[in-house]
C-alpha positions in Angstrom: 139.3 93.8 92.1 141.3 91.8 94.6 138.7 91.2 97.2 135.4 89.3 97.1 132.1 91.2 96.6 130.6 92.6 99.8 127.8 90.3 101.1 125.0 92.5 102.5 121.7 91.5 104.1 118.9 94.0 104.4 116.5 93.1 107.2 112.8 94.3 106.9 110.1 92.4 108.7 107.7 92.0 105.8 109.3 93.0 102.5 105.9 92.7 100.7 104.2 95.3 102.8 103.5 98.6 101.0 105.5 101.4 102.5 108.5 103.7 102.3 110.8 101.3 104.0 110.1 98.5 101.5 110.6 100.9 98.6 113.9 102.2 100.1 115.2 98.6 100.6 114.4 97.5 97.1 115.8 100.7 95.5 119.1 100.5 97.5 119.4 96.7 97.2 119.0 96.8 93.4 121.6 99.6 93.1 124.0 97.5 95.2 123.5 94.5 93.0 124.4 96.6 90.0 127.6 97.6 91.8 128.5 94.0 92.2 127.5 93.4 95.8 126.0 90.1 96.8 122.7 91.3 98.3 119.8 89.5 99.9 116.7 90.6 101.8 116.0 89.0 105.1 112.6 88.8 106.8 110.3 86.6 108.8 108.4 84.0 106.8 104.9 85.0 105.7 102.2 83.0 103.8 102.9 85.1 100.7 106.7 85.1 100.7 108.5 84.4 97.4 112.1 83.7 96.5 112.8 87.2 95.3 111.8 90.8 96.1 112.1 93.1 93.1 114.8 90.9 91.7 116.7 90.6 95.0 117.0 87.1 96.6 114.9 86.7 99.7 115.7 84.6 102.8 112.7 83.8 105.0 113.5 83.3 108.7 111.6 81.9 111.7 113.1 84.0 114.5 115.9 86.4 115.6 118.3 83.5 116.5 118.1 82.1 112.9 118.6 85.6 111.5 121.9 86.2 113.4 123.0 82.6 112.6 122.6 83.3 108.9 124.4 86.7 109.2 127.4 85.2 111.0 127.6 82.3 108.6 126.9 83.9 105.2 127.1 87.8 105.4 129.7 90.5 105.9 127.3 93.1 107.2 123.6 93.2 108.3 121.7 96.4 107.5 118.6 96.7 109.7 115.7 98.8 108.6 113.4 98.0 111.5 113.9 97.4 115.2 114.8 94.0 116.4 116.5 92.6 119.6 120.3 93.0 119.5 122.4 90.1 120.8 125.1 90.7 123.4 127.9 90.2 120.9 126.3 91.6 117.6 127.8 90.9 114.2 128.8 93.8 112.0 125.6 95.7 111.5 124.2 99.2 110.8 120.6 100.4 111.5 118.8 102.9 109.2 116.2 104.8 111.2 113.4 105.7 108.8 110.8 106.9 111.2 110.1 108.7 114.5 110.1 105.7 116.7 113.4 106.7 118.3 111.8 109.7 119.9 108.0 109.2 119.8 106.2 106.0 121.1 103.3 106.5 118.7 105.7 107.2 115.8 103.6 110.1 114.6 104.9 113.2 116.3 101.5 114.6 115.7 99.0 115.9 118.2 95.6 114.9 116.7 93.5 116.9 119.2 95.4 120.1 118.5 96.0 119.3 114.8 99.7 120.3 114.9 103.1 118.6 115.0 104.5 117.6 118.4 107.8 119.2 119.4 108.2 117.5 122.8 111.1 115.2 123.6 110.4 111.7 124.7 109.7 111.3 128.4 107.4 108.8 130.1 105.3 111.3 131.9 105.0 113.8 129.1 104.2 111.2 126.4 101.7 109.4 128.7 99.9 112.7 129.4 99.9 113.4 125.6 98.1 110.1 125.0 95.0 111.4 126.9 95.2 115.2 126.4 96.3 115.3 122.8 95.2 111.9 121.5 98.7 111.4 120.0 98.5 107.6 120.3 96.6 104.7 121.7 95.4 105.0 125.3 95.1 101.2 125.8 97.5 100.1 128.5 98.9 97.2 126.6 99.6 99.4 123.6 101.2 102.1 125.8 103.5 99.6 127.4 104.5 98.0 124.1 105.1 101.4 122.3 107.0 103.0 125.2 109.2 100.0 125.5 109.9 100.0 121.8 111.1 103.6 121.8 113.3 103.0 124.9 114.8 100.0 123.1 115.4 102.1 119.9 117.3 104.7 122.0 119.3 102.0 123.7 120.2 100.4 120.4 121.5 103.7 119.0 124.1 103.6 121.7 125.1 100.0 120.8 125.2 100.0 117.0 125.9 102.4 114.2 122.6 104.2 113.4 121.9 106.1 110.2 119.0 108.5 110.4 117.3 109.6 107.2 117.3 113.2 108.3 119.2 115.4 110.8 115.8 116.1 112.3 115.5 112.5 113.4 119.0 112.5 114.9 118.3 115.7 116.8 115.1 114.4 118.2 116.7 111.2 119.3 119.5 113.1 121.1 116.8 115.3 122.8 115.2 112.1 124.0 118.3 110.7 125.6 120.2 108.9 122.9 124.0 109.4 122.6 125.3 110.8 119.3 128.6 109.0 119.1 127.2 106.1 116.9 124.4 108.1 115.2 124.9 109.7 111.8 122.7 111.3 109.2 122.5 109.8 105.7 119.9 111.4 103.5 118.0 109.0 101.3 118.6 108.8 97.5 116.3 110.0 94.8 114.7 107.5 92.5 116.3 107.2 89.1 114.1 108.4 86.3 115.4 107.7 82.8 115.4 110.2 80.0 115.8 114.0 79.5 113.8 116.7 81.2 110.2 116.9 79.9 108.6 120.3 80.6 105.1 120.6 82.1 102.3 120.4 79.5 100.8 123.7 78.2 97.7 122.3 76.4 95.4 122.4 79.4 94.9 124.1 82.8 97.9 123.8 85.2 97.5 120.8 87.4 98.9 120.3 90.9 99.4 116.9 92.4 99.2 115.4 95.9 100.1 111.8 96.4 100.2 109.9 99.7 97.9 108.6 102.5 94.6 110.5 102.8 94.8 111.1 106.5 94.6 114.3 108.6 98.3 114.5 109.3 99.1 114.7 105.5 97.4 118.1 105.3 94.8 117.4 102.6 92.2 119.6 104.3 94.8 122.5 104.4 95.5 121.9 100.7 91.8 122.0 99.7 91.3 125.2 101.7 94.3 126.7 99.9 93.0 125.6 96.5 89.8 127.5 97.2 91.9 130.7 97.6 93.9 130.2 94.3 92.7 132.8 91.8 94.5 131.4 88.7 92.4 128.7 87.0 94.0 125.3 87.8 93.1 121.7 88.8 94.2 119.4 91.6 94.9 115.7 91.3 94.8 113.6 94.5 96.3 110.1 94.5 96.1 107.8 97.5 93.8 105.9 99.8 92.4 106.6 103.2 89.6 109.0 104.1 88.7 109.8 100.5 85.0 110.2 101.2 85.8 112.8 103.9 87.9 114.9 101.4 85.4 114.5 98.6 82.7 116.0 100.9 85.1 118.8 101.9 85.7 119.5 98.2 82.0 119.7 97.6 81.5 122.0 100.6 84.2 124.3 99.2 82.8 124.3 95.7 85.8 122.5 94.3 84.5 119.2 92.9 84.9 120.4 89.3 88.6 121.3 90.1 89.6 118.2 92.0 90.1 114.6 90.8 90.5 111.7 93.2 92.5 108.9 91.6 92.7 106.3 94.4 95.8 104.2 94.8 98.2 104.2 91.8 101.1 101.9 90.9 104.5 103.4 90.1 104.1 103.8 86.3 100.6 105.4 86.8 102.0 107.8 89.4 105.0 108.7 87.2 102.6 109.6 84.4 100.5 111.7 86.7 103.6 113.6 88.0 104.6 114.4 84.4 101.1 115.9 83.7 101.5 118.2 86.7 102.8 121.8 87.0 104.0 121.1 90.5 103.7 118.6 93.4 102.3 119.7 96.7 103.5 118.1 99.9 101.4 119.7 102.7 102.1 117.4 105.7 101.3 118.9 109.1 103.1 116.1 111.1 106.8 115.8 111.5 107.7 113.7 108.4 110.9 111.9 109.0 112.2 112.7 105.6 111.0 114.2 102.3 110.8 111.4 99.8 107.8 113.0 98.0 110.1 116.0 97.2 112.7 113.7 95.6 110.1 111.8 93.6 108.8 115.1 92.2 112.3 116.4 91.5 113.4 113.2 89.8 110.6 113.7 87.3 111.5 117.4 86.8 108.7 119.0 88.8 108.9 121.7 91.4 107.5 121.1 94.9 105.5 123.2 97.4 106.1 121.6 100.8 105.6 122.4 104.5 108.3 123.2 107.1 108.0 120.2 109.3 110.3 117.3 110.3 112.9 116.3 107.8 111.2 117.9 104.7 113.4 121.0 104.6 116.5 118.9 104.3 115.2 117.4 101.0 113.2 120.3 99.6 116.2 122.2 98.2 115.6 125.9 97.4 116.5 125.2 93.8 113.3 123.4 93.2 111.0 123.8 96.2 109.0 126.4 98.1 108.5 125.9 101.8 105.3 127.1 103.7 104.5 126.8 107.4 101.9 124.2 108.1 98.3 125.4 108.1 99.2 128.7 106.4 96.3 128.7 103.9 97.2 132.1 102.4 100.9 131.2 102.0 100.1 127.9 100.3 97.6 129.5 98.0 100.1 132.2 97.1 102.7 129.7 96.0 100.2 127.6 94.0 99.0 130.8 92.4 102.5 131.8 91.5 103.4 128.5 89.8 100.0 128.3 88.1 100.4 131.8 86.7 104.2 131.6 85.9 105.0 128.7 83.6 108.6 129.8 83.1 109.3 129.7 86.9 107.8 126.3 87.2 109.8 125.0 84.2 113.1 126.4 85.6 112.5 125.0 89.0 111.6 121.6 87.5 114.9 121.5 85.5 116.9 122.4 88.6 115.0 119.7 90.6 115.9 117.0 88.1 119.6 118.1 88.2 119.5 118.2 92.0 117.9 114.7 92.2 120.7 113.3 89.9 123.6 115.0 91.6 123.0 116.1 95.2 120.7 113.1 95.9 122.1 110.7 93.3 122.3 107.0 94.1 126.1 106.7 93.3 127.0 109.4 95.9 124.6 107.8 98.4 126.1 104.3 98.0 129.6 105.8 98.4 128.6 107.2 101.8 126.8 104.1 102.8 129.8 102.0 101.9 131.9 104.1 104.4 129.5 103.1 107.2 129.8 99.5 106.2 133.6 99.9 106.3 133.4 101.3 109.8 131.6 98.3 111.2 133.4 95.6 109.3 136.9 97.0 109.6 137.6 95.9 106.0 140.4 97.7 104.3 138.5 98.0 101.1 134.8 98.2 100.3 135.2 98.3 96.5 132.9 95.6 95.0 133.9 93.3 92.3 133.3 94.8 88.8 
């Protein structure tokens, strides 16, 4: 091609932290390298920083001034994945909004006292009241001030730079909270790439359902255990993740489920992939407003159907070809869907095949990069965004 390879910098504060943003940045950055982009990850120096993050060059920085100096000198576009002060005359940049911080100071959109998702728009008085009445965030004055200021800044930045939300839900909530929509666009996240053909669920043992994620109340593990106790078809449940494991083990005991539930703790990617393959279906029972639905894509990429809850951005990812949706806390509804997939192998297999196809087409990386490239084009004004091949 006639033009130089596009030089992209992905900013994430600590690339070695464990979380969805870090996974997203590595996944997208590696795919861009394969396309011929010159990619690097930018972050603030930490004691454990190294020269590369998942094969992507890493540039440690001391402050925002150094970040923007590097961008102006060495990059074509800066891709932000976390909030940072924006200079008066910003370089070409886009911001991916991965969480609820643009409409919720605590970032949770979850009312812990009421055990249900929060549907309020961001206002100072309403969110301050919620801190004390609904325990939806810290009540410490310094934390309230810091978090409210952060959300106000995120809304302001969405009016200054091109912002890409990982779900239409996030965009809608930001608009309800006062953000303009002219510079805000929705770009659904890509599915992970899983090599190989479809492998059907195993038939040599009882059907297994899988939950993976943080073991915290807003992830709906208690709802899942209650539903399991109402499933009449013999089956088992695997739970992978860290958090309040002892609490949920005690709950499983109280419900008489300990011989049907296995707690695996935290698993690395290969171990999790193997556990997904041994499952009949993945259950994603969150009761807070998940910004996106990446668990659904992980399951679909491995050829497994999903039972998920109708909160946040999950329905935008849980396509009807491979997913069942259930209202949060609907114990009977969740149990019915688990019963159906435990009893009907053919339905589970068909949904799994459709899920793998959907992950590779509707949520494929190539189509995602094409759309992302158009947003880079919009902020750089380049006549072509085709990388060197």
